[in-house]
FIGU-543447 format. One record per residue: residue in three letters; y, z, x of N, C-alpha, C in turn. Coordinates in steps of 0.1 Angstrom, whole numbers, plus 5000, padded with zeros to 4 digits. Example, Ala and Ser with C-alpha at 12.3 -4.5 7.8 and 13.67 -1.06 7.14 Angstrom:
// residues 2
ALA494350785132495550785123496750785132 SER497850715128498950715137500050795129 
// end
This chain:
// residues 252
MET880638286669879638286679878438376674 ASN877238326677876038406674875638476687 PHE876138596688875938676700874438706703 VAL873638726693872238746696871538626702 GLU871838506697871238386703871738356717 VAL873038386719873638366732873038456742 ALA872838586738872138686747870738646750 ARG870038596739868638556741868538436752 LYS869438346750869438226760869738276774 ILE870738356776871038406789869938496795 LEU869438576787868338666792867138586796 PHE866838476789865738386793866038326806 GLU867238276808867638216821867638316832 VAL868138436830868138536841866738576844 ALA865838596834864538636836863738526843 SER863938406840863238296846863638286861 LYS864938296863865438286877864838386886 ASN864538506880864038616888862538636887 GLY861838536881860438536880859838646871 LEU860638686861860138796853859338746841 MET859438616838858738556826857238556828 GLU856838536840855438516843854738656846 GLU855538756848854938886852854138946840 ASP853039006843852239086833852739226833 VAL854039246832854539376831854939406816 PHE854339516811854539546797855839626794 ILE856439586784857639666779857139756768 SER857539876768857139976758858440026751 ALA858440036738859540086731859140196722 ARG859840306721859440416712860740486707 PRO860740526695861840606689861840746696 LEU863040796699863240926704863641026693 ASP863241146693863741246684865141286688 PRO865941346680867341386683867441466696 LYS866641556698866741636711866441556723 GLU865441466722865141376734866341286736 ALA867041246726868041146727869341206732 ILE869841316725871141366729871141506733 GLY869941566734869841706739870341806729 ASN870841916734871342026725872842016723 VAL873141956712874641946708875042046698 GLN876342086699876742196690876942146676 ARG877542026674877741976661876541916654 GLU876541916641875341876634875641746626 ASP876741686628877141566620876941436627 PHE876341426639876041296645875041226636 PRO875141096634874141026626872741046630 ILE872541056643871141086647870641226643 SER871541316642871141456638870841456623 LEU871541366616871441366601870241276597 GLY869641216606868441126603868940986599 LYS870140946600870640816596870440716606 GLU870240756619870040666630868940726639 ARG868240636646867440686657867740616670 MET867340666681867540596693866140556698 ILE866040426702864740386708865040376723 GLU863940396730863940386745862940286749 VAL863440186757862540086763862340116777 THR861140096782860840106796860339976801 PHE860939926812860539796818860539816833 LYS859339796839859139816853859739946858 GLY859540056850859940186854861340216851 VAL862140126845863540146842863640166827 ARG864440276824864640306810866040266805 ALA866040236792867340206785867240236771 HIS868440266765868540316751869240216742 CYS869040236729869640156719869540226705 PHE870740236698870740296685870340196674 THR869640246664869240166652869040256640 ASP869140196628868740266616867340216612 SER866640136620865340086617864440096630 PRO864140216634863340236646861840186645 ARG861340136655859940096656859440096670 GLY858140106672857640096685857239946688 PHE857039926701856739786706855939796719 SER855039706721854439696734854139546736 GLY854639496747854439346750855139306763 ARG855139176766855739126777857139086774 LEU857939056784859339016782859338886774 ARG858438796777858438676769858138696754 ASP857438806751857138846737858438886730 VAL859238966738860539006732861438886729 LEU861438796739862238676737861738586726 SER860538606721860038526710860138596697 LEU860738716696860938786683861938706675 GLY861738716662862638646653864038696653 LEU864238826656865538886657866338876644 ASP865538876633866238866619866339006613 SER865839106619865939246614866639336624 ASN867139446618867739546627866639606637 GLY865439626632864339676641864039586653 GLU863939456650863739356661864939346670 ARG866139346665867339336673867439456682 ALA867039576677867139696685866239686697 ILE864939646695864039626706864639526716 PHE865239416711865739316720866939366728 PHE867839436722869039486730868639596739 ALA867739686736867239786745866539716757 THR865739616754865039536765866039466774 LEU867039406767868139346775868839446785 ASN869139566779869739666788868739706799 ALA867539726796866539766807866339656817 THR866239536813866039426822867239406831 LEU868439406826869639386834869839506843 LYS869439626839869539746847868539726859 GLN867339686856866339666867866839566877 LEU867639466873868139366882869439406888 GLY869939526885871239566890872439496884 LEU872239446872873339376866874139446855 THR873639566852874439656842874139796846 ARG874939886840874840036842875140106829 GLY874840236830875140326818874340296806 THR872940286808872140246797871440366790 ILE871640486796871040606791872040696784 HIS871840736772872840816764873040956771 CYS874240996770874641126775874041236766 LYS873941366771873341476764874141596764 ASP873741696755874241826755875741826752 ASP876541876761878041886758878741756762 GLU878041656767878641536772879141446761 PRO878441436749879041356738880441396734 GLU880641536734882041586731883041546742 LYS882541566754883441526766883741376766 CYS882741296762882941156762884041116752 ALA883941176740884941156729886341186734 GLU886541306740887841346745888341246756 THR887441206765887741116776888240976770 ILE887540926760887940796754889340806748 ALA889540916740890840926734891940946744 HIS891641026755892641046765892940916773 GLU891940836776892140716784892940616776 ILE892640606763893440516754894940556754 ARG895140686752896540736751897240716765 GLU896540736776897140716789897440566792 ARG896640486787896840336790897740266781 PHE897740306768898440236758899540306750 GLY899540436752900540526745900140556731 LEU901040596723900740636709900540506701 LYS899340486697899040356690898240396677 ARG898140296668897240306656895840256660 ILE894940336658893540306663892640286651 GLY891840176652890740156642889440186648 LEU888640266642887240306647886240236638 VAL885440146643884440076636883140146639 GLY882640216629881340296631881740446633 LEU881340526624881840666624881040746633 ASN881540766645881040866655881940986653 PRO881441096647882341206643883041266655 ALA882441276667883141336678884341246683 ILE884141116683885141026687886241026676 LEU885941026663886941036653887741156654 GLU887141276656887841396657888841396669 ALA888341346680889141336692890341246690 LEU890141136684891241036681892241106672 VAL891841176661892741236652893541346660 ARG892941416668893641526676894641456685 THR894341346691895241276701896341196694 PHE895941126683896941026678897441066664 GLY896841166658897241206644896441126634 ASN896041186623895241116613895941006606 GLU897341006607898040896601897940766609 ASN897440786622897340666631895940626633 VAL895040676625893640646628892940596615 ARG892240486615891540426604890040416609 VAL889140426599887740426602886940356591 THR885940276596885040206586883640256591 ASP882640246581881340286584880440216574 LEU879140196577878140136568877240236561 ASN877340366565876640476558877240506545 LYS876540476534877040496521877340646517 ASP876740736525877040876523878440906528 ASN879040826537880340846543881440776536 ILE881140656531882140566525882840636514 GLY884140636514885040696504885340846506 ARG884640906516884941046518885941066529 LYS886541186530887541216540886841286552 LYS887041236564886541296576887641316585 TYR887941446589889041476598890441416593 GLY890541416580891841376574891941226572 CYS890841146575890841006574889740956563 GLU890240876554889240826544888340716551 VAL887040726549886140636555886040506546 TRP886440396552886440266544885040206545 ASN884840116536883540046535883439926545 GLY882639946555882439846565881739726561 TYR881039726549880439606544881439506538 ASP882639556534883539476527884439396537 SER884339266537885039176547886539196545 ASP887039206533888439226531888939356537 ILE888239456535888639586541888539586556 GLU887539516561887439496576888739426581 GLU889139326574890339256579891639336577 ARG891639416566892739516565892839616576 LEU891639656580891639756592892139686604 ILE891739566607892139496620893639466619 LEU894139426608895539396607896439516608 GLY895939636604896739756603896739846615 VAL896039806626895939886638896439806650 ASP896539876661896939816674895739796683 LEU894739876681893639876690892339916682 LEU891239856686889939886679888939936689 LEU888240036684887040096691885840056682 ILE884939976687883839916680882439966685 THR881640026677880340076681879439966685 GLY878739986696877839876701876639856691 THR876439946681875439926671875739806662 THR876939756662877339636655876439516659 PHE876039516672875139406676873839416669 VAL873339536668872039556662872039536647 ASN873039576640873139556625873639426621 GLY874039336630874339206627875839186623 THR876639286624878039266619879039236630 PHE878639226643879539206654880139066653 ASP879338966650879838826650881038806641 ARG880938856629882038836619883238916624 LEU883039036629884139126633884839066645 TYR884039016655884638956667885538836663 ASP885038746654885838636650887238676645 LYS887238776637888538826632889438886642 VAL888738966651889539036662890138926671 LYS889438826674890038716683891038636675 ARG890838606663891838526655893138606653 ILE893038736651894238816649894738866662 GLN893938856673894438886686894739036688 LYS893739116686893839256687893039306699 THR893539406706892839466717891639546712 TYR890539536719889339616714888539656726 PHE887739766723886739816732885439836725 ILE884339816731883039846725882539976732 TYR882140066723881740196729880240216728 GLY879640286737878240336736877240256745 VAL876040316746875040256755874440126750 THR874340116736873739996730874239866736 ALA875539866738876239736742876339716757 ALA875539796765875639786780875339646785 GLY874239596781873839466786874739356781 MET875039356768875839246763877239246769 SER877839366771879139376778879139316792 SER878039346799877939296813877739146813 LEU876839096804876538946804877738866800 LEU878538916791879638836785881038886789 SER881038986798882339046802883139096790 LEU882539166781883139226770883639356774 PRO884839396769885439526773884639646767 ARG884039726775883239836770883739966776 ILE883640076768884040206773882840306770 CYS882340366780881240456779881240556791 PRO882140646791882440726803881240816808 TYR880340846799879240936802877840876802 GLY877840746800876540676800875840696813 ARG874540726813873840756825873040636830 ASP872740636843871940536849870440586851 
// end
């Protein structure tokens, strides 16, 4: 399934139904600096703190929404202009998904589109690990996308022998983080090895932006593994397509 094109089609239909395509309401997108995005955090190893990712913020009819990307860019235009983007690059997809989040939020169709701040990212990680343990018991967990707070919480809760992680950041691949070797998320065979070797997957919503979710989803469904998508980036997509999302501290 091509999730980007599915989302584009549905957003067009929703926007047309609600008269948003004809409105001369401008969408603005801008990259946020780390403090704007996640506030004052204690740890320094978040990708946004290291400069590996940025968060963009879209404002639509006074409603704000966030999206992570490694290719931040600004934008100003109408909703129909966003829907006309090629969506062939991470930068364009980030604008699209942030706009999707803001539009659906403005219509009351999604929630939790603003990233948590200060001590909340750490609390979020602990809550995610706790909820999984409470619901599913001691399981083998696969983390797709190295969020260091979530990885650390999973290792504390399940033990590093029960946690596997992949990432696209070449500075992380092959290194040990909290007792877990970071596998190469670009490698399709390693991705399948991860899915086969765990009971449950936590997948970053950034996979929609970097274009890896389609391939990953096909494997997850074929192998029939339980999964959750985490983070604010996937707010709109999860609401549109009823995808399982976990984001306990996402703000409205």
